[in-house]
N, C-alpha and C positions, 0 to 999 in steps of 0.2 A: 195744152190742158191735159193733166193726167187722167187716165181712164180708170174707172172703178173696177175692182177685181170681180171676176166672174163669180156669180153666186153658186154655191155648192149645196147639195142636199145629202143627208144620210141615205145609204143604200141598204134597205132591209134584207136584200138577198144575201148579204155578206154577214149578217148577224147569226151566230151559231148557238143553238140549243142542242147539245150533243147527246147522242146515244151510240151504242155500238157493241161489237164483240171483240174480245181479246184472246189471242192464242199465244201460248208459250212453248218454246222448244228448249229443253234442257241440253246445253252444249256439253259434249264429252271431250276431254283433252286426250287425243291419241297421237303419240309421237310428236308432241309439241304443237299440234294443230287442233283447233276446236272444230268438232264435227257435230252437225245437227243429228238429232235422234228421233224427231217426230214432233209435230205441233199438237198440243192439247188445248182444248177449250177451257178457259178459266171460269166459265159460267157467268152468272150475273155479277157484273162489276158496277159499283155505284160511283166510282171516281177513277179517272185516268187523266194524268196531266204530265206535261213535259215542261221542265223548268231550266231555261238557259241562264247561265250566270257567267260573269266575267270578273277577273281580278285586274285591277287597274293601278298603274303607277302614275302619280301626278307630280309635276314640278312647279313650284311656286317661286316667283322671283323675290329677292331679298333687298331690292333697291328702294322700294317705297313702302310706307306703312300698310298699304292695302294688300301687299303680297299677292299680286294677281297670278292666277294660273296661266302659265305660258307654254306648257307642254304636257302632253298626256299620251300614255301608251297602254294598250291592253297586253298583259303579260301571260294571261292564262284564261282559258275558256272551258267551262264544264256544262254538260247537259245531263240532268237527272230526270228519271221517270218514276212516278209514284202511282201505285194501283191499290185500290181498296175494293174488296169483294166480299160476298157473304155466303158463298157455297163452300162447305167444308169437305171437298173431295180430297182423296189421298194426294193427288198431284199438288193441289193448292196448299194443303197442310205441310207437305214436304218443303215447298218453297218458303212458307211463312216461318218455319222453325229451322231453316238452313239444314235440312236433313235429306235423307234418301228413303225411298220406298223399299220395303222388304216383306218377308212372309214368315209365318211360323207353320211348319208342316210336321205333324206328329202322327205316327202310326200307333194305334192302340196296343196295349200289352198289360201285363200284370206285375205289380211290385209285391213280391212275396219274400218269404224266408224269415229267419230269426236273427236279429230283431226286426228286419225290414228296413224301411227308409227312416233315417234319423231326421226328425222334424225340428226339435230344439231341446235345450236342457233347461230344467227348472221353469216350466211354463207358468205364466201369470194369469190369474183369473181376470176376465174382461178383455183379453187380447186375442187377436186373430193371428194364426200362423199358416203360412203357405206350404202346401205340398209341392213336389217337383212338377206334377202334371195337372192338367185340367180334366173336366168331364169325367169325374171319378165316380165309382160305385163300389159296393161291397167293401166298405172301409172297416178295417179293424185298427183301433187306436189304443195304444198301450202307454202307460207310464211305468217304466221299469217292467216288472212281470205282471202288473195288474192291468186287466182289460177295462177300458173306460166305456161308459154306457152313453149312447147317443140320446140326447134330450135331457139327460141328468147331469152328465159330466162335460159334455161338449155339444156344439151345434156344427152342422156341416153345410158349407157352400159348395155343392157338388160341381156346378158349372165352372167355377173359378179355381177349384181345388184348394179350399181353405177350411180350417177348423177353428172354432171359437171355444175357448176354455171358459166354462160357466163358473163364475165366482162361487166359492163354497163347495164346489164339486171335488171329486177325487183327482181331477186333472190339474188342479191348482196346488201343486206340491213339488217337493224337491225330487229330481230324477230326470231321466232321459225319456223324452216323448218320441215314440216311434209309430210308424203307420204301415199297414199293408193294404193294398187296394187294387182295383182294376180301373184302367182308364181307356176311354174310347178314342178313336182317331179324331183329330181336329185340324182345321186349317184356318188361319187368320192372316189378313193383310195387316201390315204394320208401317209406321213411319218412325224412322230412327232420327230422333231430334238432336240437332246440334252437332252432327258428325262432320259437317262441312264448314269451312271458314267463310265461304260465300257460295252463292248460286249464280251460275252463268247461263244466260238465256238469250235466244233470239226471240224477238217479240213481233207480232203482227196485230195491228188494230184495224178493224174494218168498220168504218163509220156508217151509221144509219140514223142521222139526226132527225129530231122533231122539226127543226127549222134550220136552214142555212146550207152551205156547201158541204158536199160529202167528200171525206178524205180517207185514204188508207195510209197507215204508217208502218214502215218496216225498220226496226232497229236491229242491226246485225249482231251486236254483242252488248248486253246489259248485265253488269255485275251487281247482283242484289246482296245487301247485307241486312241484318235484323232491324226491324222498324215496327214500333207500336206493340200493342197488347193483343193476345189471342184469347178471347174470352170463351170459357166453357160454362160458366155460370153467370147469368146476367138477367136483368129485368126486361131486356129487349133482344131481338134477334142478334146473334153474334156476327162479327165480321173480322177480317184480317187485312193487314196492310203490308205491302212490300215496297221498298224504295231502293233504287239502284242508280249507278252511273253508267252512261254510255261510254264504251271502250272503242277507240278508233280501230277500224279494220281497213287500213289504207292499202293492204296488199290485194284484197279481193274487191274493194270498192274505192279506188283511188280518187274519184271525183266527189264522192259522198261518203266519207269514211265512218260517220257516226250513225246516221239514219236518213231516211227520205220520206217525204210526204207526197202522196200521189192524189191529185184531185180527180176523183172518178166520176163525179156528176156535178 
């Protein structure tokens, strides 16, 4: 007499409601070898997922109308990683826009002389024009030989180094607009957007789930390319998304070339 199969029950200990922290290390290519440069905390990330996919070749027989599948082979395997976060740190922005972090460092001085700095020719009323430097003061603005009057002919955005030509004023006329001014020292951090074709990173995920097993993930080399929008004006808190492919590192990790999951608890 056949025996009944053993009854099984779901195991709630294996159900995962995930949380955790993600760290990224921008890899630098030195003499043909990718070198780690330091792990940075990506801050609050609302989604982190790994997506394994396979390309399959299938062979169907042609002897019968049903054309049954009689052979199948996996020809390609890819593993992608997708991260969504909502902290606009310089590191995260550089990753999201495929760029690098930089800086603007300027030592204060004075732009003087005749005619001074050429701003534009034939300025138009209602338009803003940028000076070469920021944090300006003691501005003298001229159109040709005529000195323009602040508040009557132009407005000044001193922090950003811009002048606005007031419509109907003496600045909205034919001629060369020049400026003399003093500018204070300033230092700004920057992100140079789109100066890289891709971003290569080592990733570490440290799980801290609400429910379920705790895992740590290490991906040796993930190559990220642009993905999604980066919102600076929105009706809700902004976020960013990066998505990349795991690149095999068989030299340094021959038995686990893409990534590994460690069950830590």
